[in-house]
C-alpha positions in Angstrom: -3.3 95.8 -5.8 -2.9 96.5 -9.3 -4.7 94.8 -12.3 -2.3 94.7 -15.5 -4.1 93.4 -18.9 -1.3 92.8 -21.5 -2.3 93.0 -24.8 -0.7 92.0 -28.2 -0.2 95.4 -30.3 0.7 93.5 -33.4 -0.8 90.9 -35.3 0.0 88.2 -32.4 2.7 86.1 -31.9 4.9 89.2 -30.3 6.0 87.4 -27.2 3.2 87.6 -24.5 3.4 84.2 -22.9 7.3 85.5 -22.4 5.9 88.6 -20.8 2.8 87.0 -19.1 5.6 84.1 -17.4 7.5 86.8 -16.3 5.1 89.2 -14.9 3.5 86.6 -13.3 5.8 86.0 -10.2 4.1 89.2 -9.3 0.5 88.5 -9.5 -2.0 86.7 -7.3 -4.4 85.8 -10.8 -3.5 85.3 -14.2 -6.6 85.3 -16.3 -6.6 84.2 -20.0 -9.7 86.4 -21.1 -10.2 85.2 -25.3 -9.5 83.1 -28.1 -8.5 79.1 -28.5 -6.3 76.6 -28.8 -5.3 78.6 -32.2 -2.8 80.8 -29.8 0.7 79.6 -28.9 2.7 80.9 -26.1 6.0 80.3 -26.2 7.9 80.4 -22.6 11.1 79.5 -22.2 12.8 79.1 -18.6 15.5 76.6 -16.7 16.9 75.0 -20.3 12.8 74.4 -21.1 10.5 75.4 -24.0 6.5 75.1 -23.4 4.1 76.3 -26.3 1.1 76.8 -24.2 -2.9 77.1 -26.1 -5.2 77.7 -23.1 -3.4 77.1 -19.5 -2.4 80.9 -18.8 1.2 81.8 -19.3 1.3 82.5 -15.3 0.8 78.6 -14.6 4.9 78.1 -14.2 6.1 81.6 -12.3 5.1 81.5 -9.2 2.0 80.6 -7.3 -0.6 82.7 -8.7 -4.3 81.1 -9.1 -4.8 80.6 -13.5 -8.3 81.7 -14.7 -9.7 80.6 -18.1 -12.2 82.9 -18.4 -15.7 83.5 -19.9 -14.3 85.2 -23.0 -12.3 82.0 -24.4 -13.7 78.9 -26.6 -12.3 75.8 -24.9 -11.3 72.5 -27.1 -12.5 70.0 -23.9 -9.9 67.4 -25.4 -7.2 69.8 -26.2 -7.5 71.2 -22.6 -7.1 68.0 -20.7 -4.1 67.1 -22.9 -2.4 70.4 -22.0 -3.3 69.3 -18.0 -1.3 66.7 -18.7 1.6 68.1 -20.3 1.8 70.5 -16.7 1.5 67.5 -14.2 4.1 65.8 -16.2 6.7 68.3 -15.7 5.9 68.2 -12.0 3.8 71.8 -11.6 0.4 71.3 -10.2 -3.3 72.8 -10.6 -5.3 71.4 -7.8 -6.5 74.3 -5.8 -4.7 77.2 -8.3 -6.6 76.4 -12.0 -9.9 77.3 -12.5 -12.4 77.4 -15.4 -15.4 79.7 -15.7 -18.6 78.2 -16.1 -19.5 80.2 -19.1 -17.0 79.7 -21.5 -17.6 77.9 -24.7 -16.5 74.7 -26.0 -15.5 73.7 -28.9 -16.9 71.1 -30.0 -15.5 68.1 -33.3 -18.6 70.1 -35.9 -16.9 73.2 -35.0 -13.2 72.3 -36.3 -14.9 69.9 -39.3 -16.7 73.4 -40.1 -13.9 75.6 -39.6 -11.8 73.2 -42.2 -14.3 72.6 -44.9 -15.3 76.2 -45.2 -11.5 77.8 -45.5 -11.2 75.0 -48.2 -14.4 76.0 -50.2 -13.2 79.4 -50.3 -10.3 78.6 -51.9 -8.0 81.6 -52.2 -10.4 83.7 -50.4 -9.6 82.3 -47.8 -8.7 83.8 -44.3 -5.7 81.6 -43.0 -7.4 80.2 -39.6 -5.7 77.6 -37.2 -8.3 75.4 -38.5 -9.4 74.9 -34.6 -12.8 75.4 -34.7 -12.3 78.9 -33.3 -14.4 80.7 -35.4 -17.5 78.5 -35.3 -17.6 78.3 -32.1 -17.7 81.6 -31.9 -20.9 81.8 -33.8 -22.6 79.2 -31.9 -21.8 81.2 -29.3 -23.8 84.4 -30.9 -26.1 82.7 -32.4 -27.4 81.3 -29.1 -27.2 77.5 -29.9 -23.3 77.4 -27.9 -22.5 74.7 -25.5 -20.6 75.7 -22.2 -18.5 74.3 -19.8 -21.1 74.3 -17.4 -23.7 72.3 -19.9 -20.7 69.4 -19.6 -22.0 68.9 -16.0 -25.5 67.9 -16.9 -25.0 64.9 -19.4 -28.6 64.9 -20.0 -29.1 68.2 -21.1 -25.6 67.9 -22.8 -27.0 65.4 -25.1 -30.4 67.0 -26.3 -28.5 70.6 -27.3 -25.8 68.6 -29.2 -28.7 66.7 -31.0 -30.8 69.8 -31.8 -27.4 71.7 -32.9 -26.6 68.5 -35.1 -29.8 69.1 -36.9 -28.8 72.0 -38.8 -25.2 71.0 -38.9 -25.5 67.7 -40.3 -27.8 69.0 -43.3 -25.0 71.4 -44.3 -22.5 68.7 -44.0 -24.9 66.5 -46.3 -26.3 69.0 -48.2 -23.8 71.2 -48.9 -20.2 69.7 -48.0 -20.7 66.8 -49.5 -19.7 65.1 -45.8 -20.5 62.4 -43.4 -23.3 63.0 -40.7 -22.2 63.5 -37.4 -23.3 61.2 -34.5 -24.1 62.2 -31.2 -23.2 59.3 -29.8 -19.3 59.5 -30.6 -19.5 63.0 -29.5 -20.6 62.1 -26.0 -18.3 59.5 -26.1 -15.3 61.5 -26.9 -16.1 64.5 -24.5 -16.7 61.6 -21.1 -13.3 61.2 -20.5 -12.7 65.0 -20.9 -15.5 65.9 -18.6 -14.4 63.9 -15.8 -10.8 65.5 -15.7 -12.3 69.0 -16.2 -15.4 69.1 -13.8 -13.7 69.7 -10.6 -11.5 72.7 -12.4 -15.1 74.3 -13.7 -16.7 77.3 -11.4 -18.2 80.8 -11.1 -14.8 82.4 -12.0 -16.2 85.8 -12.4 -17.1 86.1 -8.6 -13.7 84.8 -7.8 -12.0 87.6 -9.4 -14.5 90.3 -8.0 -13.6 88.6 -4.4 -9.7 89.3 -5.6 -10.4 92.5 -6.5 -12.3 93.1 -3.4 -9.6 91.4 -1.2 -6.8 94.0 -2.6 -5.4 91.2 -5.1 -3.2 91.6 -8.2 -4.5 90.8 -11.2 -2.7 89.9 -14.4 -4.8 89.7 -17.3 -3.5 87.6 -20.7 -4.4 88.6 -24.3 -4.0 85.9 -27.0 -3.5 87.1 -30.7 -3.1 91.0 -30.7 -5.2 94.2 -31.8 -4.8 94.3 -35.3 -6.4 90.9 -35.5 -9.6 92.4 -33.1 -12.9 91.5 -35.2 -14.2 95.2 -34.4 -10.9 97.1 -34.6 -8.6 94.7 -37.3 -8.0 94.2 -40.3 -11.2 92.7 -41.2 -12.2 90.1 -42.4 -8.9 88.6 -42.2 -9.4 89.0 -38.5 -9.6 86.5 -35.5 -12.9 86.0 -34.1 -12.9 87.5 -30.8 -11.8 90.9 -29.3 -8.2 90.9 -28.2 -7.8 94.4 -26.6 -8.4 95.8 -23.0 -12.1 96.5 -23.7 -12.6 92.6 -24.6 -10.3 92.0 -21.5 -13.0 93.1 -19.4 -15.9 91.2 -21.3 -14.1 88.2 -21.1 -13.3 88.2 -17.6 -16.3 89.8 -16.3 -13.6 92.6 -14.4 -14.8 96.0 -14.8 -13.2 98.6 -16.8 -12.3 100.5 -13.5 -10.4 98.1 -12.0 -7.8 98.0 -15.1 -4.9 100.5 -13.8 -2.0 99.2 -15.9 -2.8 98.5 -20.0 0.8 96.9 -21.4 1.0 96.5 -25.3 3.8 93.7 -26.4 5.4 94.9 -30.0 8.7 93.1 -31.4 11.2 95.4 -33.1 9.9 94.9 -36.5 6.2 92.9 -37.9 5.0 89.6 -38.9 2.0 88.1 -39.5 0.0 85.1 -39.8 -2.3 83.5 -43.0 -3.5 85.9 -45.0 -4.4 89.9 -45.5 -2.8 93.0 -45.8 0.5 93.7 -44.0 1.8 97.5 -45.3 5.5 96.6 -44.7 5.9 93.4 -45.4 9.1 93.0 -46.9 9.4 89.8 -49.7 13.1 89.6 -50.2 16.4 88.8 -48.5 15.8 91.3 -45.7 12.5 89.6 -44.4 13.9 86.2 -44.8 16.3 87.4 -42.7 14.4 88.2 -39.8 12.5 85.3 -40.0 15.4 83.2 -39.7 17.0 85.0 -37.1 13.8 85.2 -35.4 12.9 81.7 -35.8 9.0 83.3 -36.7 7.4 80.3 -37.5 4.1 79.6 -35.6 3.8 78.0 -32.0 0.4 76.5 -32.8 0.7 75.4 -37.0 4.5 75.6 -37.6 3.4 78.0 -40.6 6.3 80.9 -41.6 5.6 84.0 -40.7 5.7 87.2 -42.6 7.9 89.4 -41.7 8.6 93.8 -42.0 10.1 96.1 -40.7 8.0 98.0 -37.6 5.2 99.8 -38.4 4.3 102.7 -36.0 1.0 103.5 -37.7 -0.2 100.7 -37.2 1.3 101.0 -33.6 0.1 103.9 -32.4 -3.3 103.1 -33.2 -3.3 100.1 -31.3 -1.9 102.6 -28.7 -4.9 104.6 -28.7 -7.8 101.8 -29.2 -6.6 99.9 -25.9 -5.5 103.4 -24.0 -2.2 101.5 -23.3 0.2 103.3 -20.5 3.2 101.3 -21.0 5.2 98.9 -23.7 7.2 96.3 -24.2 9.7 95.5 -26.9 10.4 91.9 -28.0 12.7 90.6 -30.1 15.0 93.4 -29.9 17.8 90.9 -30.4 16.7 89.7 -33.4 17.9 93.2 -34.6 21.6 92.7 -34.3 24.3 92.9 -37.0 21.6 95.4 -39.6 23.5 98.4 -40.8 20.5 100.2 -41.3 16.9 99.6 -39.5 14.0 101.2 -41.2 10.4 102.2 -39.4 7.4 103.4 -40.7 6.6 106.9 -39.5 3.7 107.3 -42.2 1.5 106.2 -44.8 1.1 107.1 -48.6 -2.6 106.3 -49.9 -3.6 107.4 -53.3 -1.0 110.1 -53.2 -2.0 111.3 -50.1 0.5 111.3 -46.9 -1.2 110.6 -43.7 0.1 109.1 -39.9 -3.5 108.0 -39.4 -4.6 103.9 -40.1 -7.1 103.6 -42.5 -10.2 101.6 -41.7 -11.5 100.6 -45.2 -9.6 97.3 -46.2 -9.5 98.5 -49.7 -7.4 101.6 -48.6 -5.0 99.6 -46.3 -4.2 97.3 -49.0 -2.9 100.6 -51.3 -0.9 101.5 -48.2 2.1 102.9 -49.3 4.5 102.7 -46.4 7.1 105.9 -45.6 10.3 104.6 -44.1 12.6 106.8 -41.1 16.2 105.1 -41.5 18.2 104.6 -38.4 21.2 103.1 -37.7 21.9 99.9 -36.7 24.3 98.5 -34.0 27.3 95.8 -34.8 27.5 94.1 -31.2 25.1 91.4 -30.0 22.8 92.3 -27.2 21.3 88.6 -26.6 21.0 88.3 -23.4 21.4 91.8 -22.3 20.0 92.9 -18.6 21.2 95.9 -18.0 19.9 99.4 -20.1 23.3 101.2 -19.6 25.1 97.9 -21.8 23.0 98.4 -24.8 24.9 100.0 -28.4 23.6 103.7 -27.9 22.2 103.1 -31.4 20.2 100.6 -29.7 19.0 103.0 -27.1 18.0 105.6 -29.7 16.2 103.0 -31.4 13.8 102.5 -28.5 13.7 106.1 -27.5 12.5 106.6 -31.3 9.9 104.8 -31.2 8.7 106.1 -27.6 8.7 109.7 -28.6 6.5 108.2 -32.0 4.0 106.8 -29.6 4.4 109.2 -26.5 4.2 106.0 -24.4 7.3 104.7 -22.5 9.1 101.2 -22.8 9.1 99.3 -19.1 10.4 95.5 -20.1 12.8 95.1 -23.0 13.5 91.8 -24.2 16.8 90.7 -25.4 15.9 87.0 -25.8 13.5 84.3 -25.4 14.6 83.3 -21.3 12.6 84.5 -18.6 15.6 86.4 -17.7 16.8 87.7 -20.8 15.0 90.9 -19.9 15.8 94.5 -19.3 13.4 96.3 -16.5 12.9 99.7 -16.6 
């Protein structure tokens, strides 16, 4: 039995979906433990391209039980559409898809408030997806949230929505000058989703503990990345949950003592979507080339991603925060053709050099990256599956990163498809 957690080691969009899809063939359970439909995990297999937002990325490879854990915030209508899409592809969810009773629900008022707040911030907007993630987590910690188990008691659900709308409608009318929302309309919108989701809602914490007891293999799937963690990321330009190994325990009910593998996923370069500091961002021709070659556009929003060189100072910080003991390198093939490849190996802040990632936003915004330049490679490595067939300069690049981080890579991705992978 092993319990492995797969964590984004940058600002999200590292290719976690492909890696979870790949590893799920070896797992008994695949568990999504935080975030919501703001995440987009892109999978490519059998000439198909699929983007999942809530259903774990293990649904298509093998026969693992797929679990949405208690730490996820769920848009019921969006989840029903996703279930429909998976079924239309010929994959069954019956008997192998489970939703935590205690996962919180995203309601239409969460999405509306998300969009109105971003609009009101103007130039100081965080850059959210507008999917209601932040407001849903606010409801959760304010102890007025509605959980999946609440959907099963219509009378109690109506009462809770009524109570929440008193404050929300007051804000809509008096602060945002927007029309009030109706409980009847919200209940009608939820009705079909409740009927579809009811058979899947259960006590997933107990299910996973039975799996641990029975020595079954568990794969925990994170969304976003550690640099977007609400506690440890570039606050306030972060997500509203904890996409870390610690968050995996909280969001699934699995104890820390059960984790034995913590895998970090990093691209061979860096990207970031939305606003916030990005020390190695490339604003010119090189950044445009990375974006074009890497098809760096958000799977959920379609927004162009900001691109830059690999930041090893930030990556080492992420390795420490999560206790990562294995790494995966994705989009290695995007680096084909570069004469030179730069990696950030230290920072200058106010004229002083450091290899420690700062926690102050003011200091992060003052970072001047210090680069080490490595030779690139001319030959295409797209689709390579054998380490020995990589150019020596590509191998040296990987070993340089490993030596800096003191963690080994166990997977190298050389293309978006499941089989375009080197296993080490």
